[in-house]
C-alpha positions in Angstrom: 0.0 0.0 0.0 2.7 2.5 1.0 4.7 1.8 -2.2 1.6 2.5 -4.3 1.0 5.9 -2.5 4.7 6.8 -2.9 4.5 6.0 -6.6 1.4 8.2 -7.0 3.1 11.0 -5.2 6.2 10.7 -7.3 4.0 10.7 -10.4 2.2 13.8 -9.3 5.4 15.6 -8.5 6.7 14.8 -12.0 3.5 16.0 -13.7 3.6 19.2 -11.7 7.3 19.7 -12.6 6.8 19.1 -16.3 3.6 21.3 -16.5 5.3 24.0 -14.5 8.4 24.0 -16.6 6.4 24.0 -19.9 4.2 26.8 -18.6 7.3 28.9 -17.7 8.8 28.1 -21.1 5.7 29.3 -22.9 5.3 32.5 -20.9 9.1 33.3 -21.1 9.2 32.6 -24.8 6.2 34.8 -25.6 7.2 37.6 -23.3 8.9 40.6 -25.0 10.0 43.2 -22.4 10.7 45.7 -25.2 14.3 46.1 -24.3 16.9 47.8 -26.5 20.1 45.9 -27.2 23.3 46.1 -29.3 22.5 43.1 -31.4 19.8 40.6 -32.3 20.9 37.0 -32.7 18.5 35.1 -35.0 18.9 31.4 -34.8 18.6 29.4 -38.0 16.1 26.8 -39.1 15.1 24.9 -42.2 15.6 26.4 -45.7 13.2 25.0 -48.3 14.5 22.9 -51.3 14.0 25.9 -53.6 16.2 28.1 -51.4 13.4 30.1 -49.8 13.1 30.3 -46.0 10.7 27.9 -44.3 7.7 29.7 -42.8 9.2 29.3 -39.3 12.5 30.7 -40.3 11.0 33.5 -42.3 9.0 34.6 -39.2 12.2 34.6 -37.1 14.0 36.8 -39.7 11.0 39.1 -40.0 11.0 39.5 -36.2 14.7 40.4 -36.2 14.2 42.8 -39.0 11.3 44.5 -37.1 13.6 44.9 -34.1 16.2 46.6 -36.3 13.6 48.9 -37.9 12.1 49.8 -34.6 15.6 50.9 -33.4 15.7 48.2 -30.7 19.0 46.7 -32.1 21.7 48.3 -34.2 23.1 45.0 -35.7 21.8 41.6 -36.6 23.7 38.3 -36.3 22.2 35.4 -38.3 23.4 32.0 -37.3 22.7 28.6 -38.8 24.3 25.6 -40.5 24.4 23.9 -43.8 21.1 22.2 -44.3 20.3 18.9 -46.1 18.6 21.1 -48.8 22.0 22.4 -49.9 22.0 25.9 -48.5 23.7 27.8 -45.7 20.9 29.1 -43.4 22.9 32.2 -42.5 23.4 33.2 -46.1 19.7 32.7 -46.9 18.7 34.8 -43.8 21.1 37.5 -44.9 19.6 37.6 -48.4 16.1 38.0 -46.9 17.3 40.8 -44.6 19.0 42.6 -47.5 15.7 42.4 -49.6 13.9 43.7 -46.5 16.1 46.8 -46.5 18.6 46.0 -43.8 22.1 47.4 -44.7 24.7 44.7 -45.4 27.1 46.5 -43.0 24.6 45.8 -40.1 24.4 42.0 -40.7 26.9 39.4 -39.6 26.6 35.8 -40.9 27.6 32.8 -38.9 27.2 29.7 -41.1 28.7 27.4 -38.5 25.9 27.6 -36.0 24.5 24.1 -36.6 23.3 23.8 -33.0 22.2 26.2 -30.4 25.4 25.6 -28.5 27.5 26.3 -31.6 25.6 29.5 -32.1 26.5 30.6 -28.6 30.1 29.7 -29.0 30.4 31.5 -32.4 28.6 34.5 -31.0 31.2 34.8 -28.3 33.9 35.1 -31.0 31.8 37.6 -33.0 31.4 39.7 -29.8 35.1 40.3 -29.8 34.9 41.8 -33.3 31.6 43.8 -32.9 32.2 44.8 -29.2 28.6 44.4 -28.1 27.4 43.8 -24.5 23.7 43.2 -24.9 21.5 41.0 -27.2 18.0 40.0 -28.1 17.7 36.3 -29.0 15.2 35.6 -31.7 13.8 32.1 -32.1 10.6 30.2 -31.7 9.0 30.8 -28.2 9.7 27.2 -27.1 13.4 27.6 -27.8 13.9 30.9 -26.0 14.4 29.7 -22.3 17.1 27.2 -23.1 18.9 29.6 -25.5 19.0 32.4 -23.0 20.3 30.0 -20.4 23.1 28.9 -22.7 24.1 32.5 -23.5 24.1 33.4 -19.9 26.2 30.4 -19.0 28.7 31.5 -21.7 29.2 34.9 -20.0 26.5 37.1 -21.7 24.8 39.0 -19.0 22.4 41.2 -20.9 20.2 38.7 -22.7 16.6 39.3 -23.6 14.4 37.8 -26.3 11.7 38.2 -28.9 9.8 35.5 -30.7 7.6 35.6 -33.7 3.9 34.9 -33.2 4.0 31.9 -35.4 2.5 28.6 -34.1 2.3 25.1 -35.6 0.9 21.8 -34.4 4.5 20.5 -34.1 5.1 23.0 -31.3 3.7 20.5 -28.9 6.5 18.1 -29.8 9.0 20.9 -29.7 8.0 22.0 -26.2 8.7 18.5 -24.9 11.9 18.2 -26.9 13.1 21.6 -25.4 12.1 20.4 -21.9 14.5 17.4 -22.3 17.2 19.6 -24.0 17.0 22.2 -21.2 17.8 19.7 -18.4 20.3 17.9 -20.6 22.2 21.2 -21.0 21.8 22.0 -17.3 23.3 18.7 -16.3 26.2 19.0 -18.7 27.1 22.4 -17.1 27.2 21.0 -13.6 
């Protein structure tokens, strides 16, 4: 009897933990405190077979462009890897920003940011060249909490975020994937 009650209690605690974390992730990811920063860091995502940005990536780039046009950032860093479609995500994001009227001199491309962790590492190197101290991370809302944690763990102290208001059914899967990835990153940094 006691083992059954203990098992129920552990199950309840796990459910509360997961629901609490997912709720925080959603609120944190959708919150925009309207801060001004030196740079926006837009994290990459899928480029379509024809070289156009996927809807998800296009919304990220549009969000970063809007930050620039509103005067909330003075420079944009686009970071992504080489996709299976045969394109560098960073180059394609830069092309989109240029067509949207962002000056080339205000865009830095990182084509070696295949993972969030690599984007953080590469941004540290870019920081030395651009001499910036604050950033706004741009990604999907479910990706924001872990991304900000990684940047803070890498020594970035002024990190805020903005996410496009773009939602897909696959976000449910992505929320749970990010839950696992968050604690995986947390354990690796202990």
